[in-house]
C-alpha positions in Angstrom: -3.6 -4.6 -5.9 -0.9 -7.1 -5.1 0.9 -8.2 -1.9 4.3 -6.8 -1.5 6.9 -8.0 1.1 9.3 -5.5 2.7 11.9 -5.9 5.4 11.2 -3.4 8.2 14.1 -2.0 10.1 12.2 -0.1 12.8 14.0 2.7 14.7 15.0 1.4 18.2 14.2 -2.2 17.4 16.9 -4.9 17.1 14.7 -7.2 15.0 14.2 -6.8 11.2 10.7 -7.9 10.4 9.3 -9.2 7.1 6.0 -7.2 6.6 3.6 -7.9 3.8 1.7 -4.8 2.6 -0.4 -4.0 -0.5 1.4 -2.4 -3.3 -1.3 0.3 -3.3 -0.6 1.2 0.3 0.7 4.7 1.2 3.9 5.1 3.1 1.8 6.1 6.2 -0.1 2.8 5.9 3.2 0.9 5.5 4.6 2.6 8.6 1.4 1.6 10.6 1.7 -2.0 9.4 5.4 -2.1 10.5 4.6 -0.4 13.9 2.3 -3.3 14.8 5.4 -5.6 15.0 7.6 -3.2 17.0 5.7 -0.5 19.0 4.8 -1.7 22.6 6.8 -4.9 21.9 10.4 -3.8 21.8 10.0 -0.1 21.0 8.3 2.4 23.3 5.7 4.7 21.6 6.8 8.3 21.1 3.8 10.5 21.3 3.9 13.6 19.1 6.2 11.9 16.6 5.2 10.8 13.1 6.4 7.5 11.6 8.2 8.0 8.3 9.6 5.5 5.8 13.0 5.8 4.1 14.9 3.6 1.7 17.6 1.8 3.8 20.2 1.7 1.0 20.1 5.4 0.2 18.4 7.1 3.2 15.8 8.6 0.7 12.8 9.7 2.7 9.5 9.0 0.9 6.5 11.3 0.9 3.9 10.1 3.3 1.2 9.8 0.6 3.5 7.9 -1.9 2.3 4.5 -2.9 4.5 1.4 -2.6 4.2 0.6 -6.3 5.6 4.1 -7.1 8.7 3.8 -4.9 10.9 1.6 -7.1 11.4 -0.7 -4.1 12.0 -4.4 -4.8 10.3 -7.2 -3.0 11.9 -7.9 0.4 14.0 -4.7 0.1 14.8 -3.1 3.5 13.1 0.1 4.6 13.7 2.1 7.7 10.8 3.2 9.8 11.8 6.3 11.8 10.3 8.7 14.2 10.0 12.3 12.8 8.7 15.7 13.8 6.9 16.0 10.4 
């Protein structure tokens, strides 16, 4: 396992955060790591919604169980963290 930096563009936030995650983390774990820097700071929680990760450059939504190392993301690449119904 290796540390992997990503730029987090969190829905509703005006700050892009550099978040370091493990390359063996799932997209759900990445979303949680990003949420720590935005939820209840500059973004209100949205009960009943699920946080999802998508590639910023293409809008590709990643499966929640996909591992960082299998996404093809490059270090410091920007991801979007969005609120979703599923």
